[in-house]
N, C-alpha and C positions, 0 to 999 in steps of 0.2 A: 503495500499498499504506499500512499506517495506519502513522505513528511511534509504537513499541511503546514508545520514551520518552516522552512524550508525556506517554501514557496514565500512564507509570507514576511519571511527574510529578506529574500532579494529584491520583491516588488519592494518591502517597507523603505530595502537599502537605498536601491536605485531611486525610489522620491523620496525620502525626508534623507539618514543619516549621511547618504553617500555628498549630500549640498555642503550637509558641515564638513564633511573629508577635503570635498574640494576648495574649501577656506581656508581647511587647516594647509591642506598639500602648499596649493596656492603662498600665502606665507612663510609654509615652511626655509620656502628655499630662496638663499643667502639674498640673494641679487637683486632679489625684486623688492623694486623702493612704499614701499609700506611701512608704518609707524606699527611698536609694538604698546601691545593694552588692549584692555575690552573693544570686541566693535561688536556687531550686532548684525547679525546676515541672514537677507530675508530670501526666499529662496518659493518660486511657484510650478510646484510641473503639472507637465502634463500628460494624460498615459491613455495608451492609445493598445491596440491589439486583444491580443489573446493571451487566456490564462497559462502560463508556461508547462502547461502537465501534457503529456500527452493522449490521446482518446480512448488508447488501451489501456493503462493506469483507471481513467477515469469508469471504464467497461469494468474490472475486476472489484469498485468499489457497490456494496449494496445502493439500489437504487435513494434507502433514505438517508443514509451516509455519504453516495455521494447529493444531492440535494443541501444535506447540510456545509457539506465542504464547500461546494462552488457561493453558496450564499456567506459563507467564513470568508474566503477571498473575495468577492465580490466587498465589500464591508471594508476591506486591507485596504484594497487598491482606488474605493473614494476613499480614505483618510490617507494613503499613502496623497491619495493626488491635490487634498486639500493645501493652501499654502501655509509657511510657515513661517517662525521668527529666531530664530535662533541666538544665543549669546556664546563666547569666544575669546576666550584668553592668550595675545598670541602674548611670548617670552621669549628673553635672550638663546635660550636653552633652547625653543622646542622650536626654532625658527636656525640654529646651529646645528642641529640634525641635520637640513637637506630634506633632500626631495629621494628615499631610497629607489632608484632606480633600477633594474634587473626581478629579481622572478623570486614570487612569493609561496615557497616550497610546502608550502603549510593547505595554499589557499591552492597552489596549482594557478599562480596570477605571472603573468607577464606586464611590469610596465614596460613603458616608453613616453619619454621627453621631448617633443617634437620642436617646439620656440621654450624659450626662457633667458629673456632679458628681462631688465628694471622695469617694465612696465607692459610685459605681454606672458603670459608663462599657459603653452598647449600641451596636452601628456592624450597617452591613453595606454588603458589598463585591458587587459585582454586576460577571464578565469573562466575551467573550464572541471568540470566535476561530473559524477554521474547524473547526475543531476538537470545538469543541461549546460549551458556558455551564457556567463555574463561581459559585453563589453560596454565598456566608460568611456568617453569623448567629453572631456578638460580643457575649456577655454576663459582664462581669465584678462580684463584687459585692467591696468593700475591708473584711471582718472587721475587722479592725485595719487599721496601720498594718507588721506583719509577715507579715499573711496575705490572702489572698487567694482567692475560690473563682470558678467558673464555665462555663458550657457554650461550646462549640462545634460549629454544626451547618455538615455543606458538604455541595453537593448539585453532582454531575456528570456531566451529563446531555450527551449526544448522539443526532439523529437521537429517536427513542421512547425509548431506554433510559436511567436515568437512580440511578446512587451515591448511597446517603445514607450521609456519616459525623456522627455523633453521640459527644460528648468532652465527658466534664469533665475539669476542669483545677484543678488545687489548685496554691499559691505558697506560698511561704513563703520570708524573708526568712532568710538563714546567718549575716551579719555585714557591716559596713561593708568590706571588703578582699574585694577579685575575685580578690585572687592572677593568677595565670596568664589565665583567664580572660577575655575583651575585648569578646565581645559575646553569646553562642550557640552552643554549645557539646549536644551528643548526650549524655550521660553512660551513658544505657544504655538496654536493649530489656528491662524485664522480664520474668522466664521465668513 
């Protein structure tokens, strides 16, 4: 049977968490001209396509479990497609680690940095597993040292079914003091 949590994590990861990580990855690269401190990141995802689960997997489920699973997935997709607001603390330590280019053996991922300049960052990440494939493309531009904009495109596929999440991201610097925010925190889901 399909692990519902894996599918939900993939969807939510592509919709929400990926947006926060995008900002984290973009500002961790020491070359980017951005301020350290507290940032507010707004994401606006749009989800399209099919549930990334094969027809064979769905057919193996009893009808009542299948209906329950499909309803849970549709609810997760709807939540993942809502605009979100994150707070993130950029510290010198976080930024000094740089962008970890290469493979992520634990998740079977390959990351390629395409552009890395003081004003622009672009990367592609490909992850594969027994449950399918996830591709994420990130592109950010530094408008000023306290304002960044960008896009994230994530494709989650399993068999012939693919779900696409296209998001716009906008980040603004709030101040040098992060207060209680230690890393990345979801502030709220916008109405």
